[in-house]
C-alpha positions as CSV (number, residue, x, y, z in Angstrom):
1,M,49.0,90.5,-7.3
2,K,46.4,88.7,-9.3
3,H,44.8,85.6,-7.9
4,L,44.3,82.8,-10.4
5,Q,40.9,81.1,-10.4
6,A,40.0,78.0,-12.1
7,T,37.2,78.3,-14.7
8,P,34.2,76.1,-14.1
9,R,35.3,73.8,-16.9
10,A,38.9,73.6,-15.5
11,A,37.6,73.1,-12.0
12,S,35.5,70.1,-13.1
13,R,38.7,68.5,-14.3
14,L,40.6,68.9,-11.0
15,P,39.4,65.6,-9.5
16,L,40.3,63.7,-12.7
17,L,43.8,65.3,-12.6
18,A,44.2,64.3,-9.0
19,L,43.4,60.8,-9.8
20,A,45.8,60.8,-12.7
21,F,48.6,62.1,-10.6
22,A,47.8,59.5,-7.9
23,G,47.8,56.7,-10.5
24,A,51.1,58.0,-11.9
25,A,52.7,57.8,-8.5
26,L,51.7,54.1,-8.2
27,V,53.3,53.2,-11.6
28,P,56.9,52.9,-10.2
29,S,55.8,50.6,-7.4
30,M,53.7,48.5,-9.7
31,A,56.4,48.4,-12.3
32,L,59.0,47.3,-9.7
33,A,56.7,44.5,-8.4
34,Q,56.0,43.3,-11.9
35,A,59.6,43.3,-12.9
36,W,60.9,41.8,-9.6
37,P,63.3,40.1,-9.4
38,V,65.7,41.4,-12.0
39,K,68.8,40.7,-9.9
40,P,69.9,38.2,-7.2
41,V,67.9,38.3,-4.0
42,R,69.9,38.1,-0.7
43,V,68.4,35.9,2.0
44,I,70.0,36.3,5.4
45,F,70.4,33.2,7.5
46,P,70.9,34.3,11.1
47,Y,72.4,31.0,12.2
48,P,75.6,29.1,11.2
49,P,75.6,26.1,8.8
50,G,74.8,22.7,10.3
51,G,71.4,23.5,12.0
52,G,67.8,23.4,11.0
53,T,67.6,27.0,9.8
54,D,70.4,26.3,7.3
55,A,68.9,23.0,6.1
56,V,65.3,24.3,5.7
57,G,66.6,27.6,4.2
58,R,68.6,25.8,1.5
59,I,65.5,23.9,0.4
60,A,63.5,27.1,0.3
61,T,66.1,29.3,-1.5
62,N,66.9,26.6,-4.1
63,A,63.1,26.2,-4.8
64,L,62.6,30.0,-5.0
65,S,65.5,30.3,-7.4
66,E,64.0,27.7,-9.7
67,Q,60.5,29.1,-9.5
68,L,61.3,32.7,-10.1
69,G,64.3,32.3,-12.5
70,Q,66.6,34.4,-10.3
71,T,69.3,33.4,-7.8
72,F,68.5,33.6,-4.1
73,V,71.9,34.1,-2.5
74,V,72.4,32.9,1.1
75,D,74.1,35.4,3.4
76,T,75.0,33.8,6.7
77,R,75.0,36.2,9.6
78,P,75.1,34.1,12.9
79,G,75.2,35.3,16.5
80,A,73.2,36.2,19.6
81,S,70.4,33.6,18.9
82,G,69.6,35.0,15.5
83,Q,69.6,38.7,16.7
84,I,72.5,39.8,14.6
85,G,71.3,38.6,11.2
86,T,67.7,39.7,12.0
87,E,68.8,43.2,12.9
88,V,70.8,43.4,9.6
89,A,67.7,42.5,7.7
90,S,65.5,45.0,9.6
91,K,67.8,47.8,8.5
92,A,68.2,46.7,4.9
93,P,66.6,48.6,1.9
94,A,62.9,47.7,1.5
95,D,63.2,46.9,-2.2
96,G,62.5,43.2,-2.2
97,Y,66.2,42.2,-2.6
98,T,66.9,41.5,1.0
99,L,65.0,38.8,3.0
100,V,65.6,37.0,6.2
101,L,64.8,33.4,7.2
102,G,63.4,33.9,10.7
103,N,62.5,31.5,13.5
104,V,61.1,31.4,17.0
105,A,64.2,32.8,18.8
106,P,64.8,36.2,17.1
107,L,61.1,36.8,16.3
108,A,59.4,35.7,19.5
109,I,61.6,34.6,22.4
110,L,64.1,37.6,22.2
111,P,61.3,40.2,21.9
112,A,59.6,38.5,24.9
113,S,62.7,38.7,27.0
114,N,64.7,41.8,25.9
115,P,63.0,45.2,26.1
116,K,66.1,46.7,24.5
117,L,66.2,44.6,21.4
118,P,67.5,46.7,18.5
119,Y,64.5,45.8,16.3
120,D,60.8,45.1,16.6
121,P,59.9,42.0,14.5
122,L,56.4,43.4,13.8
123,R,57.4,47.0,13.3
124,D,60.7,46.7,11.4
125,L,60.0,43.5,9.4
126,A,57.2,42.5,7.0
127,P,56.1,38.8,7.6
128,I,55.7,36.9,4.4
129,S,54.9,33.3,5.2
130,L,55.7,30.3,7.3
131,I,57.7,27.6,5.5
132,A,57.8,24.8,8.1
133,T,57.5,23.9,11.8
134,S,59.3,21.2,13.8
135,D,59.8,20.0,17.3
136,Y,63.1,20.0,19.1
137,I,64.5,16.6,20.0
138,L,65.9,15.9,23.4
139,T,69.1,14.0,22.7
140,V,71.8,12.7,25.0
141,H,75.3,11.4,24.7
142,P,75.1,7.5,24.5
143,S,77.3,7.1,27.5
144,L,74.7,8.7,29.8
145,P,73.0,5.8,31.7
146,V,69.4,6.8,30.7
147,K,67.0,5.2,28.3
148,N,64.0,7.6,28.6
149,L,62.8,10.9,30.0
150,K,61.9,9.4,33.4
151,D,65.5,8.0,33.7
152,L,66.9,11.4,32.8
153,I,64.9,13.3,35.4
154,A,65.8,10.8,38.1
155,L,69.5,11.0,37.3
156,A,69.3,14.8,37.2
157,K,67.7,14.9,40.6
158,K,70.5,12.7,42.0
159,R,73.2,14.8,40.4
160,P,71.9,18.5,40.6
161,G,74.0,20.9,38.6
162,E,76.3,18.1,37.3
163,L,74.6,17.5,34.0
164,S,74.5,20.1,31.2
165,F,72.5,20.9,28.1
166,A,74.0,22.6,25.1
167,S,72.0,25.0,23.1
168,S,72.3,27.1,19.9
169,G,72.5,30.3,22.1
170,A,71.1,32.1,25.1
171,L,67.3,32.6,24.8
172,G,66.9,30.5,21.7
173,G,64.2,27.8,21.5
174,P,66.5,25.0,22.8
175,H,67.5,27.2,25.8
176,L,63.8,27.7,26.6
177,A,63.1,24.0,26.2
178,G,65.9,23.2,28.7
179,E,64.8,25.8,31.2
180,L,61.2,24.7,31.0
181,L,62.1,21.1,31.8
182,N,64.2,22.4,34.7
183,L,61.2,24.3,35.9
184,L,58.5,21.7,35.4
185,G,60.6,18.7,36.1
186,G,62.1,20.0,39.3
187,I,65.7,19.5,38.1
188,N,68.8,21.6,37.8
189,V,70.7,21.0,34.5
190,L,73.3,23.5,33.6
191,H,72.8,25.5,30.4
192,V,75.8,25.9,28.1
193,P,75.1,28.2,25.1
194,Y,77.0,27.8,21.8
195,K,77.0,29.9,18.6
196,G,74.5,27.8,16.7
197,N,73.0,24.3,16.7
198,G,75.9,22.9,14.8
199,P,78.5,23.7,17.5
200,A,76.0,22.5,20.2
201,V,75.8,19.2,18.4
202,V,79.5,18.9,18.3
203,A,79.7,19.6,22.0
204,V,77.4,16.6,22.8
205,L,79.2,14.3,20.3
206,S,82.5,15.1,22.0
207,G,81.1,14.6,25.5
208,E,81.7,18.3,26.4
209,A,78.0,18.6,27.2
210,T,75.5,15.9,28.3
211,M,72.5,16.6,26.2
212,L,70.8,19.1,23.9
213,Y,67.4,20.0,22.4
214,G,68.4,19.8,18.7
215,T,66.6,20.0,15.4
216,G,65.9,16.9,13.3
217,P,68.4,17.5,10.6
218,A,71.1,18.1,13.2
219,V,70.6,15.1,15.5
220,V,68.7,12.4,13.6
221,P,71.7,11.3,11.4
222,F,73.9,10.9,14.5
223,A,71.2,9.0,16.4
224,Q,71.0,6.6,13.5
225,Q,74.8,6.1,13.7
226,G,74.5,5.4,17.4
227,R,76.5,8.5,18.4
228,M,73.5,10.1,20.1
229,R,70.4,8.8,21.9
230,I,67.0,10.3,21.3
231,L,64.7,10.5,24.4
232,A,61.8,12.7,23.6
233,T,60.4,15.5,21.5
234,T,59.2,19.0,22.6
235,G,55.8,19.4,20.9
236,L,52.4,18.5,22.2
237,K,52.2,15.2,20.4
238,R,54.5,12.6,18.9
239,T,56.1,13.5,15.7
240,I,58.7,10.7,15.5
241,K,57.6,7.1,15.5
242,D,58.1,5.4,18.9
243,V,59.5,8.6,20.4
244,P,57.3,10.2,23.1
245,A,56.6,13.8,23.5
246,I,57.7,15.4,26.8
247,A,54.1,16.7,27.2
248,E,53.0,13.1,27.6
249,S,54.7,13.1,31.0
250,I,54.8,16.8,31.9
251,N,51.8,18.9,31.6
252,D,52.1,22.3,29.9
253,F,55.4,21.5,28.2
254,Q,55.6,22.8,24.6
255,V,58.5,24.4,22.8
256,T,58.5,24.2,19.0
257,Q,60.6,25.5,16.2
258,W,59.3,27.2,13.2
259,Y,60.8,28.8,10.1
260,G,59.4,31.7,8.0
261,L,60.4,34.3,5.5
262,L,60.3,38.1,6.2
263,A,61.3,41.3,4.4
264,P,62.3,44.7,5.7
265,A,59.2,46.8,6.6
266,G,58.0,48.9,3.7
267,T,58.8,46.3,1.1
268,P,56.2,46.8,-1.7
269,R,53.1,44.9,-0.9
270,E,53.0,43.3,-4.4
271,I,56.4,41.7,-3.8
272,V,55.4,40.4,-0.3
273,D,52.2,38.9,-1.7
274,R,54.0,37.3,-4.6
275,L,56.6,35.8,-2.3
276,A,53.8,34.4,-0.1
277,K,52.3,32.7,-3.2
278,E,55.6,31.3,-4.2
279,I,56.2,29.8,-0.8
280,A,52.7,28.2,-0.9
281,R,53.8,26.7,-4.3
282,L,57.1,25.7,-2.8
283,V,55.7,23.7,0.1
284,A,53.0,22.2,-2.1
285,D,55.6,20.7,-4.4
286,P,56.0,17.0,-3.5
287,K,59.7,17.1,-3.9
288,N,60.2,20.1,-1.5
289,A,57.7,18.7,0.9
290,A,59.4,15.3,1.0
291,A,62.8,17.0,1.6
292,L,61.4,19.0,4.5
293,V,59.7,16.0,6.1
294,K,63.0,14.1,5.8
295,L,64.5,16.8,8.1
296,G,61.7,16.2,10.6
297,A,59.9,19.4,9.6
298,D,56.2,19.9,8.8
299,P,55.8,21.9,5.6
300,M,53.2,24.7,5.8
301,S,52.5,28.2,4.4
302,N,50.2,31.0,5.3
303,S,49.3,34.6,4.3
304,P,51.3,37.6,5.4
305,A,48.5,38.7,7.7
306,D,48.2,35.2,9.2
307,F,52.0,35.0,9.7
308,R,51.9,38.3,11.5
309,R,49.1,37.1,13.8
310,F,51.1,33.9,14.4
311,I,54.2,35.8,15.5
312,E,52.1,38.0,17.8
313,G,50.7,34.8,19.5
314,E,54.2,33.3,19.9
315,I,55.5,36.5,21.5
316,A,52.6,36.4,24.0
317,R,53.2,32.7,24.8
318,Y,56.9,33.0,25.3
319,T,56.5,36.2,27.4
320,K,54.7,33.9,29.9
321,V,57.4,31.2,29.7
322,V,60.2,33.7,30.2
323,K,58.5,35.2,33.2
324,A,57.8,31.8,34.8
325,A,61.4,30.7,34.3
326,K,62.7,34.1,35.5
327,L,64.9,34.5,32.4
328,S,66.2,37.7,30.9
329,A,68.4,38.9,28.1
330,Q,72.0,38.0,28.7
């Protein structure tokens, strides 16, 4: 058998040919990113309508549809504190046509508390950008004889196990807020999980539950109608005029909500970067920013790398909280 050898002239061309083939391999990816989006983009909302995720997500998807000239279709997949919808997104094709609106529960609290979670937010998803952050609002039924946090803690100590707080689901942000107040406030308020913030709000409105840690869009309108009473917020400082932060009375108390967009891992980098730029444009638009602020949210964006580091930090922080409160996946 003859062995073929490249002539000196042909051999000199081999590096150039290798570069040409490598460049050709990049063409489909680059072409895809430049053309994207050529069809509707599905955005999974892992919570039911009526809560903060839905409200913030509608503002974001409407703005992205307008900015990119393509429909961003909402696909609501609620359940298990956001786990179900987030898992669906983690297993979707990485082609830029499936995204997920994530928040603190499925991306930080669940990974901190459940070693058997069917997805890893940093391995199976590609962070794109934050959209907004907000505090939870400690809200009670108006029939409860309390006017402030001090009154609530005193009443809970007199009636251990009799009061209850509704949440959007086990191991979600509102659940962590309630358990942290139990732990740091030395009280015993029963946790009652519901399938989303909307149903939890209904439970408090009906008197089925005593209180909840809700999002601004879910509770503020009812408080303005006198159907709920706001006592405090869960961040480190005041975010609502004349409403104190729990941290003002209880050291080390902080549980905040945040919203961000992610794609399945492996989504072309060009698409991820473009979406990050579009979100920055979205939150900088005065109309969108005003709509988010009206919901009690603080508009913000960051780079994919910064959003990844942010999630890593949140997982580490909630790992400590889960351990201190002796919580585990249910």
